[in-house]
Residue, then its C-alpha position, 0 to 999 in steps of 0.5 A: x914637853x918639847x919632844x911631845x910637841x914635836x911628835x904632834x907636829x909643833x916644831x918648837x925649841x926648849x926656850x920657846x916652850x919654857x917661855x910659854x910655861x912661865x907666861x901661863x904659870x904652868x908646872x908639874x903636879x907635885x907628888x904627895x905621900x901615899x899609904x904604905x902597902x908593903x906588909x911583911x911579917x917578922x921572920x917571913x921568908x925573904x929572897x936575895x936582891x938578885x936584881x941589885x938595881x940593874x934597871x937598864x936591861x937590853x932585851x924584853x922578858x929578862x927582868x920584871x918588877x912588880x908592886x902594889x898601890x891603892x886608889x881612893x873611891x867613894x866605895x873604899x880602896x881599890x888595890x892595883x898590882x902591876x908587873x913591868x918589863x924593865x927593858x921597855x917599861x911596859x905594863x905587861x900584867x896588872x890586877x885590880x881588886x878590893x883585897x890586898x892579898x896574894x890573889x891580887x899579885x897572882x892575877x897580875x903575874x899570870x896576865x904577864x905570863x900569858x901575854x909574854x910567855x917568858x923564858x925560864x930564868x927571868x928575874x922577878x923583883x918586888x919589895x918584901x910584901x907578904x903577898x910576894x913572900x907567900x908560899x903560893x906566890x913562890x910556888x907559882x914563880x918556881x913553876x914558871x922557872x923564874x928567879x925571885x928577887x926582893x928589895x932590901x928592908x926599907x929601901x924603896x930605891x931597890x924597886x925604883x922603876x915600879x915606884x916611879x910608874x905609880x908616881x906617874x900614874x897618880x900625877x898624870x891620871x889620878x891627882x886628887x880625884x876620889x872616884x865615885x865607884x871602884x868601877x869608875x876607877x878601874x875603867x880610868x886606870x885601864x884606859x891609862x895603862x893599856x891605851x895611853x901609857x903602853x902605846x903613846x906615853x913618851x919615855x926619856x929612858x927609851x929615847x922618847x919612845x913609848x913602850x910599844x914603839x920601843x919594843x917594835x924597834x927592838x924587833x926590827x933591829x933583831x930581824 
């Protein structure tokens, strides 16, 4: 909060911010339990956990993580798949749809590939969901020369960065909202990811820079 106020021109200290928060009874919105979207079949193919919780990455397009969540609307569930670059925590690919199938993750993956044009050898990590274990998705990863990595069974911490992004999205944007339509939800989520999260939201892990600003800083240091 103090860092955000500073970027907006309000130069105040932590103690002053804490007093204001206490005075007006402000506080963080607590996360709640969400419906599980990971569906794996007995005996399905599973990739090794190559990422092994190595979440601190120095260069873009070295390691990506992906996951799926859902959003409630009056028309039914809207499913969201995202791909994050671990270096900058930037959302590099995403897809929304009415079906929790392999096409949902393939669309998010292909958006990331078209945007970033990553080198061969990139690590792509996800949970053990059937969408990521499918032959169609594995074949696509192989075509682009990527190394597939999967979390251990029942261990959400192995994909903590993707889980953290969804928690942030639901706390900061969605809350208890049930959107009137899937189109309304799509519009709000798009605005959050592409306009706010990637370009403006400050991350403590990035030295209180946004993903865009952090990548721009890396480019300047490399030039």
